[in-house]
C-alpha positions as CSV (number, residue, x, y, z in Angstrom):
1,M,45.2,113.4,81.4
2,R,45.3,113.9,84.9
3,T,46.8,117.2,86.2
4,T,48.4,117.8,89.7
5,T,48.8,120.9,91.8
6,P,51.9,121.0,94.4
7,D,50.2,120.7,98.1
8,P,50.3,124.6,99.1
9,E,52.3,123.5,102.9
10,T,54.8,121.3,101.6
11,G,55.5,122.6,98.2
12,R,55.4,118.2,96.8
13,I,53.4,116.5,94.6
14,A,50.8,114.3,96.8
15,G,50.0,111.1,94.4
16,P,51.7,108.1,93.4
17,G,55.1,107.8,92.6
18,P,58.6,107.1,94.7
19,D,58.8,108.5,98.4
20,L,61.3,111.2,97.9
21,D,61.6,111.5,101.7
22,D,62.5,107.8,102.1
23,P,65.5,107.6,104.2
24,R,67.5,105.3,102.2
25,L,68.1,107.6,99.3
26,P,69.9,110.3,100.6
27,A,72.8,107.2,101.8
28,W,72.3,106.2,97.8
29,R,72.7,109.2,96.8
30,S,75.6,110.5,98.8
31,F,77.8,107.4,97.6
32,L,77.2,108.0,94.1
33,L,78.7,111.4,94.4
34,A,81.6,110.8,96.7
35,Q,82.7,108.0,94.4
36,A,81.8,110.4,91.1
37,A,83.5,113.4,92.8
38,V,86.9,111.1,93.9
39,I,86.9,109.2,90.6
40,R,87.0,112.4,89.2
41,A,89.8,114.3,91.3
42,L,91.9,111.1,91.1
43,A,91.9,111.1,87.4
44,D,92.3,114.1,87.6
45,D,95.2,114.3,89.5
46,L,96.6,111.5,88.3
47,E,96.9,113.3,84.8
48,A,98.5,116.8,85.7
49,E,101.0,114.6,87.8
50,T,102.0,111.6,85.5
51,G,100.1,112.7,82.3
52,M,98.6,109.4,81.8
53,P,95.0,109.2,81.8
54,L,93.3,107.1,85.1
55,A,91.5,104.7,82.2
56,E,95.0,104.3,81.0
57,Y,96.3,103.6,84.5
58,D,93.5,101.4,85.1
59,A,94.0,99.4,82.4
60,L,97.5,98.5,83.2
61,V,96.9,97.7,86.7
62,L,94.9,94.3,85.4
63,L,97.3,93.4,83.1
64,A,99.5,93.3,86.2
65,I,97.7,91.3,87.9
66,P,97.8,87.9,86.0
67,S,101.4,86.4,86.2
68,D,101.9,86.3,82.3
69,R,100.4,89.4,82.6
70,R,98.0,89.4,79.8
71,L,94.2,89.4,79.6
72,R,91.7,88.6,76.2
73,M,90.5,92.1,74.9
74,G,86.8,91.4,76.4
75,E,87.9,90.5,79.7
76,L,89.7,93.5,79.9
77,A,86.6,95.3,78.5
78,D,84.9,93.6,81.4
79,R,87.2,94.4,84.2
80,L,87.1,98.0,83.5
81,V,83.3,98.1,82.8
82,I,83.7,99.3,79.4
83,S,82.3,98.3,75.9
84,R,84.5,96.2,74.0
85,S,85.3,98.8,71.0
86,G,86.3,101.7,74.1
87,V,89.0,99.0,75.4
88,T,90.3,98.7,71.7
89,R,90.5,102.3,71.3
90,L,92.4,102.3,75.2
91,V,94.6,99.5,73.8
92,D,95.4,101.1,71.0
93,R,96.5,103.9,73.0
94,L,98.3,101.6,75.0
95,V,100.5,99.9,72.6
96,A,100.9,103.4,70.3
97,Q,103.0,104.3,73.9
98,G,104.9,101.0,73.5
99,L,102.9,100.4,76.9
100,V,100.9,97.0,76.0
101,E,101.0,95.0,72.8
102,R,98.5,92.4,71.5
103,S,98.6,88.7,70.9
104,T,96.5,86.3,68.9
105,C,94.4,83.5,71.0
106,T,95.8,80.4,70.4
107,P,94.7,77.9,69.8
108,D,91.6,79.3,68.0
109,G,93.2,82.2,66.8
110,R,90.1,84.0,66.6
111,G,90.7,86.3,70.1
112,A,93.3,88.6,70.9
113,Y,95.5,89.4,73.8
114,A,95.8,92.1,75.6
115,V,99.8,91.8,76.9
116,L,101.6,94.5,78.9
117,T,104.9,94.9,78.0
118,P,108.2,95.3,80.2
119,A,107.8,99.3,79.1
120,G,104.2,98.9,80.3
121,L,105.2,97.3,84.0
122,A,108.1,99.9,84.6
123,R,105.7,103.2,83.5
124,L,103.3,101.4,86.1
125,R,105.6,101.3,88.5
126,E,106.2,105.0,87.9
127,V,102.8,105.8,88.8
128,V,101.1,103.6,91.3
129,P,103.1,105.5,93.9
130,V,101.8,109.1,92.6
131,H,98.6,107.5,92.5
132,L,98.4,106.0,95.7
133,R,99.6,109.2,96.8
134,H,96.6,110.7,95.6
135,V,94.0,108.0,96.5
136,E,95.5,108.7,100.2
137,E,94.7,112.3,100.2
138,R,91.3,112.2,98.8
139,F,90.1,109.1,100.2
140,L,92.3,107.7,102.7
141,S,92.5,110.9,104.8
142,V,88.6,111.6,105.0
143,V,88.0,107.8,106.8
144,E,89.1,106.8,110.2
145,P,91.8,104.1,110.5
146,G,89.3,102.5,112.4
147,D,86.7,102.2,110.4
148,L,89.0,101.3,106.6
149,P,88.6,97.6,108.0
150,A,84.4,98.1,107.8
151,V,84.8,100.1,104.1
152,E,86.7,97.7,102.5
153,R,84.0,94.8,104.0
154,A,81.1,97.1,102.6
155,M,82.9,97.7,99.5
156,R,83.7,93.9,98.9
157,A,80.7,92.4,100.0
158,L,78.6,95.7,97.5
159,V,80.6,93.6,94.7
160,T,80.2,90.3,95.3
161,R,76.9,90.4,95.6
162,T,76.6,91.4,91.9
163,G,78.0,87.7,91.4
164,R,81.2,89.1,89.7
165,C,83.6,89.1,92.5
166,A,86.5,88.0,91.3
167,E,86.4,90.2,87.9
168,A,85.5,93.0,89.4
169,L,87.5,93.7,92.4
170,S,91.6,93.8,91.9
171,G,93.1,93.5,95.7
172,G,95.3,95.4,97.2
173,L,98.7,96.3,96.0
174,S,101.6,94.9,97.7
175,G,104.0,93.5,94.8
176,R,101.3,91.9,93.5
177,L,97.6,92.2,93.4
178,D,94.8,89.7,94.7
179,P,93.7,87.2,92.1
180,D,90.6,86.6,94.0
181,P,90.5,89.5,96.9
182,C,86.6,87.6,97.2
183,S,88.0,85.1,99.5
184,R,90.1,86.7,101.4
185,S,89.1,87.3,104.8
186,I,89.3,90.8,106.8
187,D,90.0,90.8,110.4
188,P,87.5,93.8,111.7
């Protein structure tokens, strides 16, 4: 068994392993910390002001995108980045509130759709302005207006690189959400 002792001058342990001084790590760590902090703050703000958890809000937004306001349960789980059982519990809560209905997939009848109800759409329309105000306060106000197109381009490039662009991005909110925001060009 190999033992290591810290360098007396730097306090670092010498030997093979990751280079913790790599200049790329601070940018990555900052991205992770910012994402976690902003999402937690937005979730807290939304629930405190509207009583709606962010996961429920996100599900309603995703269901509002298709013209028929429905998604297969598996698609909804993929787009929310949660497990199939997690989306089942989430949809159960939304069904209990009358915001979503379940519908059998035809013609095979083996799958199920989550369908946004008129009450769900009305509730979403109430909550969107509140959420967008908090997005402005917590995120957009921190970014210089001239930098917003660059931030959007960078985030779209990151998502596109995963190969799951259409599923992962929900586009901008202007009455309807972009069905395929990755094909949209963004002017600097």
